[in-house]
C-alpha positions as CSV (number, residue, x, y, z in Angstrom):
1,M,-16.8,11.0,-8.8
2,Y,-13.5,11.5,-10.7
3,K,-13.8,15.3,-10.9
4,T,-14.5,15.4,-7.0
5,R,-11.4,13.2,-6.5
6,L,-9.4,15.4,-8.7
7,E,-10.5,18.5,-6.8
8,H,-9.7,16.9,-3.5
9,V,-6.2,16.1,-4.5
10,C,-5.6,19.6,-5.8
11,S,-7.0,20.9,-2.4
12,R,-4.3,18.9,-0.7
13,L,-1.6,20.1,-3.0
14,T,-2.6,23.5,-2.3
15,K,-2.2,22.9,1.4
16,M,1.2,21.5,0.8
17,G,2.0,24.8,-1.1
18,L,2.1,23.1,-4.6
19,T,0.4,24.2,-7.5
20,Q,1.2,21.2,-9.9
21,M,2.1,17.4,-9.6
22,I,3.1,14.6,-11.8
23,V,1.3,11.4,-11.1
24,S,2.7,7.9,-12.5
25,D,1.2,5.3,-10.4
26,P,-1.4,3.6,-12.9
27,L,-3.7,2.6,-9.9
28,S,-3.9,6.2,-8.9
29,I,-4.4,7.4,-12.2
30,R,-7.4,5.0,-12.5
31,Y,-8.6,6.3,-9.2
32,L,-8.5,9.9,-10.4
33,T,-9.9,9.5,-13.9
34,G,-11.3,6.1,-14.6
35,V,-8.5,5.2,-17.3
36,W,-6.6,2.0,-16.9
37,V,-3.2,1.7,-18.6
38,D,-0.3,-0.8,-17.8
39,P,2.7,1.1,-19.5
40,Y,5.1,-1.5,-18.5
41,E,8.5,0.2,-19.0
42,R,7.1,3.2,-20.8
43,L,6.5,6.7,-19.6
44,Y,2.9,7.3,-18.5
45,A,1.9,10.5,-16.5
46,L,-1.1,12.5,-15.4
47,Y,-0.1,16.1,-14.9
48,L,-2.2,18.0,-12.1
49,R,-2.4,21.8,-11.8
50,T,-4.4,23.4,-8.9
51,D,-6.1,25.6,-11.7
52,G,-7.6,22.6,-13.2
53,K,-5.5,22.6,-16.4
54,H,-4.7,19.1,-16.0
55,R,-3.1,17.0,-18.9
56,F,-2.4,13.5,-19.8
57,F,1.1,12.5,-21.3
58,L,0.6,9.2,-23.3
59,N,2.6,7.0,-25.6
60,N,0.8,6.4,-29.1
61,L,0.7,2.7,-28.2
62,F,-1.8,3.3,-25.1
63,V,-5.6,3.0,-25.9
64,V,-7.5,5.4,-23.5
65,P,-11.1,6.6,-23.6
66,D,-12.3,9.8,-24.6
67,I,-12.5,11.9,-21.4
68,D,-12.3,15.5,-20.7
69,I,-8.6,15.9,-19.9
70,P,-6.4,17.2,-22.8
71,K,-3.8,14.8,-24.2
72,T,-0.4,15.0,-25.3
73,W,0.8,12.1,-27.4
74,F,4.5,10.9,-28.1
75,S,5.8,7.8,-29.5
76,D,8.7,5.3,-28.5
77,T,11.4,7.3,-30.3
78,D,10.5,10.6,-29.0
79,D,11.9,12.1,-25.7
80,G,8.8,12.1,-23.7
81,V,10.3,13.7,-20.7
82,A,11.3,16.4,-23.0
83,V,7.8,16.7,-23.9
84,I,6.6,16.8,-20.4
85,A,9.1,19.4,-19.7
86,G,8.2,21.9,-22.2
87,L,4.5,21.7,-20.8
88,V,4.9,22.0,-17.2
89,D,5.8,25.1,-15.0
90,G,9.5,25.2,-14.8
91,N,9.6,28.1,-12.4
92,V,7.6,26.7,-9.3
93,D,7.7,23.5,-7.2
94,M,6.9,20.1,-8.6
95,G,5.0,17.4,-6.7
96,I,6.0,13.8,-7.7
97,D,4.5,10.5,-6.7
98,K,6.6,8.1,-5.1
99,N,6.4,5.7,-8.1
100,W,7.8,7.7,-10.7
101,P,11.1,5.8,-12.0
102,A,14.3,7.7,-11.5
103,R,15.4,7.4,-15.2
104,F,12.3,10.0,-15.8
105,L,12.6,12.0,-12.7
106,L,16.4,12.7,-13.1
107,A,15.8,13.6,-16.7
108,L,13.0,16.2,-15.7
109,M,15.3,17.5,-13.0
110,E,18.0,18.3,-15.7
111,H,15.5,20.1,-17.7
112,H,14.2,22.1,-14.8
113,P,17.3,22.1,-12.4
114,N,16.2,25.2,-10.2
115,V,12.7,23.5,-9.3
116,R,12.3,21.9,-5.9
117,Y,10.7,18.4,-6.4
118,V,8.6,17.1,-3.6
119,N,7.1,13.7,-2.8
120,A,3.5,14.5,-2.9
121,S,2.2,11.0,-2.8
122,S,0.3,11.8,0.4
123,C,-2.0,13.9,-1.5
124,I,-3.2,10.9,-3.4
125,D,-2.7,8.3,-0.7
126,G,-4.8,10.4,1.8
127,E,-7.7,10.4,-0.7
128,R,-7.5,6.7,-1.6
129,A,-7.5,5.8,2.2
130,I,-11.0,7.0,2.7
131,K,-13.3,4.8,0.6
132,D,-16.5,6.5,-0.9
133,E,-19.7,4.5,-0.9
134,Y,-19.0,2.8,-4.1
135,E,-15.6,1.6,-3.0
136,R,-17.0,0.4,0.4
137,Q,-19.5,-1.9,-1.5
138,K,-16.7,-3.3,-3.9
139,M,-14.6,-4.0,-0.8
140,R,-17.6,-5.6,0.7
141,E,-17.9,-7.9,-2.4
142,A,-14.6,-9.0,-2.7
143,S,-14.4,-9.9,1.0
144,L,-17.7,-12.0,0.5
145,L,-16.2,-14.1,-2.3
146,N,-13.1,-14.6,-0.1
147,D,-15.4,-15.9,2.7
148,V,-17.1,-18.3,0.2
149,C,-13.9,-19.4,-1.4
150,I,-12.3,-20.3,2.1
151,E,-15.1,-22.3,3.2
152,K,-14.9,-24.4,-0.1
153,A,-11.3,-24.7,0.4
154,A,-11.6,-25.8,4.0
155,A,-14.1,-28.5,2.8
156,H,-11.7,-29.7,0.0
157,I,-8.4,-30.0,1.9
158,K,-7.4,-33.5,3.0
159,A,-4.4,-35.3,4.3
160,G,-2.0,-36.3,1.7
161,M,-2.5,-32.9,-0.5
162,T,0.5,-30.6,-1.0
163,E,0.6,-27.0,-0.3
164,L,0.7,-26.4,-3.9
165,E,-2.3,-28.3,-4.7
166,C,-4.1,-26.4,-2.2
167,A,-3.0,-23.2,-3.5
168,D,-4.0,-24.2,-7.0
169,Y,-7.6,-25.1,-5.9
170,I,-8.1,-21.7,-4.2
171,R,-6.9,-20.0,-7.7
172,S,-9.3,-22.2,-9.3
173,L,-12.2,-21.1,-7.1
174,Y,-11.3,-17.4,-7.8
175,K,-11.2,-18.1,-11.6
176,E,-14.8,-19.8,-11.3
177,A,-15.9,-16.6,-9.4
178,G,-14.6,-14.4,-12.1
179,C,-11.8,-12.7,-10.2
180,I,-8.1,-12.9,-9.6
181,E,-5.5,-13.2,-6.7
182,S,-5.0,-9.9,-5.2
183,F,-1.7,-11.4,-3.9
184,S,0.1,-14.7,-4.2
185,T,-2.0,-17.3,-2.0
186,I,-0.2,-18.6,1.1
187,V,-0.7,-22.2,2.0
188,S,1.5,-23.4,5.0
189,F,1.4,-26.9,6.6
190,G,2.8,-27.7,10.0
191,A,6.3,-26.1,10.7
192,N,5.9,-24.0,7.6
193,A,3.5,-21.9,9.0
194,A,6.1,-20.5,11.4
195,D,7.1,-18.5,8.3
196,P,4.5,-15.8,8.0
197,H,5.2,-15.4,4.1
198,H,6.0,-19.1,3.3
199,E,5.5,-19.9,-0.3
200,P,3.5,-23.0,-1.1
201,D,5.7,-26.2,-2.0
202,D,5.4,-29.8,-2.2
203,T,5.1,-30.1,1.4
204,V,2.3,-33.1,2.2
205,L,-0.3,-32.3,4.7
206,K,-0.4,-34.8,7.6
207,P,-2.9,-35.5,10.3
208,G,-2.3,-33.0,13.3
209,D,-0.7,-30.3,11.3
210,G,-1.7,-26.9,11.6
211,I,-3.0,-25.2,8.2
212,V,-2.6,-21.5,7.7
213,I,-4.3,-20.0,4.3
214,D,-3.8,-16.4,3.7
215,M,-5.8,-15.5,0.6
216,G,-7.2,-12.5,-1.1
217,C,-8.9,-11.8,-4.5
218,E,-9.5,-8.8,-6.6
219,K,-12.8,-8.2,-8.0
220,E,-13.9,-5.1,-10.2
221,G,-10.7,-3.3,-9.2
222,Y,-10.9,-3.6,-5.3
223,C,-9.0,-6.4,-3.1
224,S,-9.9,-8.8,-0.4
225,D,-7.5,-10.4,2.3
226,M,-8.0,-12.8,4.9
227,T,-6.4,-15.5,6.9
228,R,-7.7,-18.5,8.6
229,T,-5.9,-21.2,10.4
230,F,-7.3,-24.8,10.7
231,F,-6.1,-28.3,12.0
232,C,-5.9,-31.6,10.0
233,E,-8.1,-34.2,11.7
234,T,-7.1,-33.4,15.1
235,A,-5.8,-30.4,17.1
236,D,-2.9,-30.5,19.5
237,P,-4.6,-28.8,22.7
238,D,-1.6,-26.5,23.1
239,Y,-1.7,-25.2,19.8
240,A,-5.5,-24.9,20.0
241,A,-5.1,-22.6,22.9
242,I,-2.5,-20.5,21.0
243,H,-5.3,-20.4,18.2
244,D,-7.6,-19.0,20.7
245,L,-5.2,-16.4,22.0
246,V,-4.5,-15.1,18.7
247,R,-8.2,-14.7,17.8
248,S,-8.5,-13.0,21.2
249,A,-6.0,-10.5,20.1
250,N,-7.8,-10.0,16.8
251,E,-11.2,-9.4,18.4
252,K,-9.7,-7.1,21.1
253,A,-8.2,-4.9,18.5
254,E,-11.4,-4.8,16.6
255,S,-13.6,-3.8,19.4
256,L,-11.5,-0.8,19.8
257,I,-11.6,0.5,16.2
258,R,-13.6,3.8,15.8
259,P,-12.6,7.4,14.3
260,G,-10.0,9.2,16.3
261,V,-8.4,6.0,17.8
262,R,-4.6,5.8,16.8
263,F,-3.4,3.1,14.6
264,C,-0.4,2.4,17.1
265,D,-2.9,1.9,19.9
266,L,-4.6,-1.0,18.0
267,D,-1.4,-2.7,17.5
268,K,-0.6,-2.2,21.3
269,A,-3.7,-3.6,22.3
270,A,-3.4,-6.9,20.2
271,R,0.1,-7.1,21.1
272,D,-0.6,-6.8,24.9
273,V,-2.9,-9.7,24.8
274,I,-0.4,-12.0,23.2
275,S,2.7,-10.6,25.5
276,E,0.7,-11.3,28.4
277,A,0.1,-14.8,27.7
278,G,4.0,-15.2,27.2
279,Y,4.3,-15.3,23.3
280,G,5.0,-11.5,22.4
281,E,8.6,-12.3,21.1
282,Y,6.6,-14.6,18.5
283,F,4.6,-12.0,17.0
284,T,6.9,-10.7,14.6
285,H,5.0,-8.4,12.3
286,R,2.8,-5.3,12.4
287,L,-0.8,-5.7,13.1
288,G,-2.1,-4.8,9.7
289,H,-1.9,-2.9,6.4
290,S,-4.2,-0.5,4.5
291,I,-6.0,-2.0,1.5
292,G,-8.2,-1.1,-1.3
293,M,-7.1,-1.1,-5.1
294,Q,-4.0,-2.9,-3.8
295,A,-3.7,-5.4,-1.3
296,H,-1.1,-3.3,0.4
297,E,-1.7,0.6,0.1
298,A,-0.1,3.5,2.0
299,G,-0.5,3.3,5.8
300,D,-0.4,0.6,8.3
301,V,-1.6,-0.7,11.8
302,S,1.7,-0.6,13.7
303,Q,3.6,0.6,16.8
304,G,5.0,3.3,14.7
305,N,2.0,4.9,13.1
306,P,0.5,7.4,15.5
307,A,-2.0,8.5,12.9
308,E,-5.7,8.5,13.8
309,I,-8.2,6.3,12.2
310,Q,-10.9,7.9,9.8
311,E,-14.3,6.9,8.8
312,G,-14.2,5.0,5.5
313,M,-10.7,3.4,6.1
314,T,-10.2,-0.1,5.3
315,F,-7.2,-2.1,6.8
316,S,-6.5,-5.5,7.9
317,I,-6.3,-6.7,11.6
318,E,-4.0,-9.8,11.5
319,P,-2.1,-10.8,14.7
320,G,-0.1,-14.0,14.7
321,V,2.1,-16.2,16.6
322,Y,5.1,-18.2,15.2
323,L,6.9,-20.9,16.9
324,P,10.2,-21.7,14.6
325,G,10.3,-25.3,13.7
326,K,6.8,-26.1,15.2
327,F,3.7,-24.1,14.4
328,G,2.3,-20.9,13.2
329,V,-1.1,-19.3,13.5
330,R,-2.6,-16.1,12.2
331,V,-6.3,-14.8,12.2
332,E,-7.1,-11.9,9.8
333,D,-10.0,-9.8,9.1
334,L,-10.6,-7.0,7.0
335,V,-12.3,-3.9,8.6
336,L,-14.2,-0.9,7.3
337,V,-14.3,2.1,9.8
338,T,-17.6,3.5,10.4
339,A,-18.9,6.7,12.3
340,D,-19.0,4.9,15.5
341,G,-16.9,1.8,15.2
342,C,-16.1,-0.9,12.4
343,E,-17.7,-3.2,10.1
344,V,-15.8,-6.3,10.0
345,L,-15.9,-7.3,6.3
346,N,-15.0,-11.1,6.8
347,H,-17.7,-13.4,8.1
348,A,-16.2,-16.8,7.8
349,D,-15.9,-18.3,11.3
350,K,-12.5,-17.6,12.8
351,H,-12.7,-20.1,15.6
352,W,-10.2,-23.0,15.1
353,K,-11.5,-25.9,13.5
354,V,-10.6,-29.4,12.5
355,I,-10.8,-30.2,8.6
356,G,-10.0,-33.0,6.5
């Protein structure tokens, strides 16, 4: 699996006219090798060459498994960039990933000032975007856990609870399930839900409030993400109608997903549903984002992305309407693109419901 991934990335490098690349993103390194290191502020790099002569650059403090890639070690008191500079090709262009800190990149540029440094992240991002069967199954499992946890959360929430209490309960469900949050859980009551990224606080749930829960977990290295919107004890008919509208926009976009369709056309389809009902100005964000080893990966579902969908991609579909000072609703699923459509990875009911 890892050998194939490395070969595919090197093929992409060749198409870019590159023969070498430094990868520093720990998740990308794990994707390519199976090795996980959290380097904190320390230098950590995987050097790729299209001739297959790859090399790890590792601090002595790191613990890594014995894999078939040569390793070069250095200490905290060594000049790690100088070590790298002495072993890479200083006469040809160098691919760099978008995450390598400037303090390392600028130092390497000083060692090899005549080299052209190229952002080659697309070579890895393009591979990570297409999930293999192992990854697809992990995405299904993480989403199934999210379905189970949101159903338990909906049964638990009652008037008088605070947003923080609800978010803590969801985190406890993840812990019980043997996973962790893939991002900080969003719980928003009433007017707070008009802020798409509201952070839970001491706001108390009242009868009639809308409840937005945006939650995701990470299980065995892969992430889930979903949003459901409920009502506490009773639903204002006007707000319930907006919920139906947003769900319809979600379902419209999902119905169009198949290889070859452009991401921007999905965004437009959902946005048109909401705009035609008079709420277009209140749909204030893109339709979705890519997801996998991270909750937000390279690529999105937006008006500005004309790229075509490919089989194996996973991304969110999450339209919303946000009325400042009043109400907010979002309905979000993850989808996996199949040969002739998509598999919706979330199965928790997305129609509005009264809880509490």
